[in-house]
MARBA-3410 file (N, C-alpha, C, O; in Angstrom, 1 decimal):
56
35.3,-105.2,11.7,35.1,-104.1,12.6,35.8,-104.4,13.9,35.7,-105.6,14.4 ~ 36.4,-103.5,14.5,37.1,-103.6,15.8,36.0,-103.8,16.8,34.9,-103.1,16.8 ~ 36.2,-104.7,17.8,35.3,-105.0,18.9,34.9,-103.7,19.7,33.8,-103.5,20.0 ~ 35.9,-102.9,20.0,35.7,-101.7,20.8,34.8,-100.7,20.0,34.0,-100.0,20.7 ~ 34.9,-100.7,18.7,34.0,-99.8,17.9,32.6,-100.3,18.0,31.6,-99.5,18.1
32.4,-101.6,17.9,31.0,-102.2,18.0,30.4,-101.9,19.4,29.3,-101.5,19.5 ~ 31.2,-102.1,20.4,30.7,-101.9,21.8,30.4,-100.4,22.0,29.4,-100.1,22.7 ~ 31.1,-99.5,21.4,30.9,-98.1,21.5,29.5,-97.7,20.8,28.7,-97.0,21.4 ~ 29.3,-98.3,19.7,28.1,-98.1,18.9,26.9,-98.6,19.7,25.8,-98.1,19.7 ~ 27.0,-99.8,20.3,26.0,-100.4,21.1,25.6,-99.5,22.3,24.4,-99.3,22.6
26.6,-99.0,22.9,26.4,-98.1,24.1,25.7,-96.8,23.6,24.8,-96.3,24.4 ~ 26.0,-96.3,22.4,25.3,-95.1,21.9,23.8,-95.4,21.7,23.0,-94.5,21.8 ~ 23.5,-96.7,21.4,22.1,-97.1,21.1,21.4,-97.4,22.4,20.2,-97.8,22.4 ~ 22.0,-97.3,23.6,21.4,-97.5,24.9,21.6,-98.9,25.5,21.0,-99.2,26.5 ~ 22.5,-99.7,24.9,22.8,-101.0,25.4,23.9,-100.9,26.5,24.7,-100.0,26.4
23.9,-101.8,27.5,24.9,-101.8,28.5,25.4,-103.2,28.8,24.6,-104.1,28.6 ~ 26.6,-103.3,29.2,27.2,-104.6,29.6,26.4,-105.2,30.8,26.2,-104.5,31.7 ~ 26.1,-106.5,30.6,25.3,-107.2,31.7,26.2,-108.2,32.4,26.4,-108.1,33.6 ~ 26.8,-109.1,31.6,27.6,-110.2,32.3,28.5,-110.9,31.2,28.3,-110.7,30.0 ~ 29.4,-111.7,31.7,30.3,-112.5,30.8,29.6,-113.8,30.6,29.0,-114.4,31.5
29.5,-114.3,29.4,29.0,-115.6,29.0,30.2,-116.5,28.8,31.3,-116.2,29.2 ~ 30.0,-117.6,28.0,31.1,-118.5,27.7,32.1,-117.9,26.9,33.2,-117.4,27.4 ~ 31.9,-117.7,25.6,32.8,-117.1,24.6,32.2,-115.7,24.2,32.7,-115.1,23.3 ~ 31.2,-115.2,24.9,30.5,-114.0,24.6,30.3,-113.1,25.8,30.3,-113.6,27.0 ~ 30.1,-111.8,25.6,29.6,-110.9,26.6,28.1,-110.8,26.4,27.7,-110.8,25.2
27.4,-110.6,27.4,25.9,-110.4,27.3,25.7,-108.9,27.5,26.0,-108.4,28.6 ~ 25.0,-108.3,26.6,24.7,-106.9,26.7,23.2,-106.8,26.8,22.5,-107.7,26.3 ~ 22.7,-105.8,27.6,21.2,-105.7,27.9,20.7,-104.3,27.6,21.4,-103.3,27.8 ~ 19.4,-104.3,27.2,18.7,-103.1,27.0,17.3,-103.4,27.5,16.5,-104.0,26.7 ~ 16.9,-103.0,28.7,15.6,-103.3,29.2,15.6,-104.8,29.4,16.4,-105.4,30.1
14.6,-105.5,28.8,14.4,-106.9,29.0,15.2,-107.7,27.9,15.3,-108.9,27.9 ~ 15.6,-107.0,26.8,16.3,-107.6,25.7,17.8,-107.9,26.0,18.4,-107.1,26.7 ~ 18.3,-109.0,25.6,19.7,-109.3,25.8,20.3,-109.7,24.4,19.6,-110.1,23.5 ~ 21.6,-109.5,24.3,22.3,-109.8,23.0,23.7,-110.3,23.3,24.4,-109.6,24.0 ~ 24.1,-111.5,22.8,25.4,-111.9,22.9,26.4,-111.3,22.0,26.1,-111.1,20.8
27.5,-110.8,22.5,28.5,-110.2,21.6,29.8,-111.0,21.7,30.3,-111.2,22.8 ~ 30.3,-111.5,20.6,31.5,-112.4,20.6,32.7,-111.6,21.2,32.9,-110.4,20.9 ~ 33.6,-112.3,21.9,34.8,-111.7,22.4,36.0,-112.0,21.5,36.9,-112.8,21.9 ~ 36.0,-111.3,20.4,37.1,-111.4,19.5,37.6,-109.9,19.2,36.8,-109.0,19.3 ~ 38.9,-109.8,19.0,39.4,-108.5,18.7,38.8,-107.9,17.5,38.4,-106.7,17.4
38.7,-108.7,16.5,38.2,-108.3,15.2,36.9,-109.1,14.9,36.9,-110.3,15.0 ~ 35.8,-108.4,14.7,34.5,-109.1,14.4,34.1,-108.9,13.0,34.3,-107.8,12.4 ~ 33.7,-110.0,12.3,33.4,-110.0,10.9,32.4,-108.9,10.6,31.5,-108.7,11.4 ~ 32.6,-108.2,9.5,31.7,-107.1,9.1,30.2,-107.5,9.0,29.3,-106.8,9.5 ~ 29.9,-108.7,8.5,28.6,-109.1,8.3,28.0,-109.4,9.7,26.8,-109.1,9.9
28.7,-110.0,10.6,28.2,-110.2,12.0,28.0,-108.9,12.7,27.0,-108.8,13.4 ~ 28.9,-108.0,12.6,28.8,-106.7,13.2,27.5,-106.0,12.7,26.8,-105.4,13.5 ~ 27.3,-106.0,11.4,26.1,-105.3,10.8,24.9,-106.0,11.3,23.9,-105.3,11.6 ~ 24.8,-107.3,11.4,23.6,-108.0,11.9,23.4,-107.6,13.4,22.2,-107.4,13.8 ~ 24.4,-107.6,14.2,24.3,-107.2,15.6,23.7,-105.8,15.7,22.8,-105.5,16.5
24.2,-104.8,15.0,23.8,-103.5,15.0,22.4,-103.3,14.5,21.6,-102.5,15.0 ~ 22.0,-104.1,13.4,20.7,-104.0,12.9,19.7,-104.5,14.0,18.6,-103.9,14.2 ~ 20.0,-105.6,14.6,19.1,-106.2,15.6,19.0,-105.2,16.8,18.0,-105.1,17.5 ~ 20.2,-104.6,17.2,20.2,-103.7,18.3,19.3,-102.4,18.1,18.8,-101.9,19.0 ~ 19.2,-102.0,16.8,18.5,-100.8,16.5,17.0,-101.0,16.5,16.2,-100.1,16.4
16.5,-102.3,16.5,15.1,-102.6,16.4,14.3,-102.1,17.6,13.1,-102.2,17.7
END
């Protein structure tokens, strides 16, 4: 999955960019945070796991 598509879907779920980490961006929704890898192409299984966790 393209990184920009993943970030767009996270934004639709109410997540917003918080800060830059080492090799990741940190996205936030309320008190919850989630690291998102900074790769152009993100593995489908990783992207699915991120979206599943984001929708909880």
